[in-house]
Wavefront OBJ file of the C-alpha trace (Angstrom):
o trace
v 167.508 54.159 120.305
v 169.760 57.390 121.708
v 168.273 59.181 124.513
v 169.397 62.710 125.374
v 169.963 63.413 128.995
v 170.453 67.165 130.064
v 171.702 68.023 133.549
v 170.167 70.923 135.293
v 172.711 73.132 137.343
v 171.877 71.171 140.625
v 172.428 67.897 138.971
v 175.823 68.984 137.597
v 176.709 70.396 141.113
v 175.924 66.977 142.544
v 178.105 65.117 140.130
v 180.836 67.391 141.007
v 180.441 66.713 144.602
v 180.946 63.034 144.567
v 184.422 61.243 144.181
v 185.759 60.740 140.846
v 185.048 56.912 140.893
v 181.494 57.301 141.937
v 180.978 59.982 139.458
v 182.385 57.971 136.463
v 180.132 55.033 137.669
v 177.002 57.273 137.686
v 177.807 58.745 134.232
v 178.454 55.312 132.940
v 175.152 53.933 134.120
v 173.415 57.148 132.555
v 175.120 56.447 129.192
v 173.735 52.816 129.494
v 170.125 54.171 129.787
v 171.034 56.807 126.946
v 171.708 53.830 124.611
v 168.473 52.100 125.375
v 168.925 49.689 128.341
v 165.980 50.055 130.509
v 166.777 48.237 133.458
v 165.052 49.047 136.890
v 168.373 48.526 138.662
v 169.758 51.628 136.580
v 166.608 53.764 136.069
v 163.550 53.503 137.784
v 160.224 55.459 137.963
v 159.221 56.281 141.421
v 155.621 55.153 142.484
v 152.771 57.717 141.996
v 155.053 60.216 140.504
v 156.421 61.501 137.133
v 159.932 61.092 138.652
v 162.502 58.779 137.763
v 165.939 57.903 139.253
v 169.054 56.905 137.837
v 170.547 54.344 140.294
v 173.995 53.666 141.136
v 175.695 51.553 143.857
v 179.216 52.204 144.186
v 181.476 51.281 147.387
v 178.399 50.435 149.454
v 176.773 53.936 148.742
v 173.572 54.474 146.890
v 173.450 57.383 144.518
v 170.223 58.460 142.976
v 170.038 61.147 140.410
v 166.302 62.438 139.854
v 164.973 63.320 136.714
v 161.925 63.243 134.607
v 161.056 62.831 130.836
v 160.404 65.913 128.566
v 157.126 64.363 126.878
v 157.241 67.462 124.578
v 160.611 66.517 123.111
v 161.231 62.730 121.842
v 163.728 60.964 123.961
v 164.799 63.804 126.481
v 165.396 63.001 130.208
v 166.282 66.238 132.495
v 168.229 65.273 135.455
v 167.429 67.564 138.256
v 169.382 66.821 141.303
v 171.077 64.036 143.155
v 171.623 62.601 146.594
v 173.417 59.814 148.395
v 170.808 57.588 149.940
v 171.408 56.869 153.748
v 168.234 54.375 153.897
v 166.403 52.085 151.754
v 163.479 54.680 151.379
v 163.777 57.642 149.079
v 163.246 60.751 150.856
v 159.896 62.291 150.283
v 161.179 65.880 150.305
v 163.786 64.939 147.586
v 160.729 63.488 145.159
v 158.853 66.550 146.122
v 161.765 68.912 145.215
v 162.312 67.076 141.822
v 158.432 67.431 141.168
v 158.717 71.265 141.792
v 161.769 71.468 139.330
v 159.662 69.532 136.873
v 156.845 71.739 137.348
v 158.946 74.828 136.939
v 160.697 73.487 133.905
v 157.393 72.982 131.914
v 156.031 76.348 133.264
v 158.972 78.034 132.003
v 159.063 76.448 128.465
v 155.869 77.338 127.281
l 1 2 3 4 5 6 7 8 9 10 11 12 13 14 15 16 17 18 19 20 21 22 23 24 25 26 27 28 29 30 31 32 33 34 35 36 37 38 39 40 41 42 43 44 45 46 47 48 49 50 51 52 53 54 55 56 57 58 59 60 61 62 63 64 65 66 67 68 69 70 71 72 73 74 75 76 77 78 79 80 81 82 83 84 85 86 87 88 89 90 91 92 93 94 95 96 97 98 99 100 101 102 103 104 105 106 107 108 109 110
């Protein structure tokens, strides 16, 4: 199974903003998911939302790349944006931001 992942501009900007070794590990983990590795340590659905997060631990920092499935196209994940987590709880405003991006995405493909 080969899952396609597209990066919206803010997700690309996030990847450019992190150091090279962190970026390589994030991309490596995304590639594992693309190839069908469905591991909650790498890719997890956030409770009570349609948002998923690519999860990377590197150098003691927790990197999260928010995303959602495009249900109208088989096997397509859309990465919205990313953060470096400061606490164990995912900030609600980041989930809301991803949900808004998801809504706008589907509103604009009709």
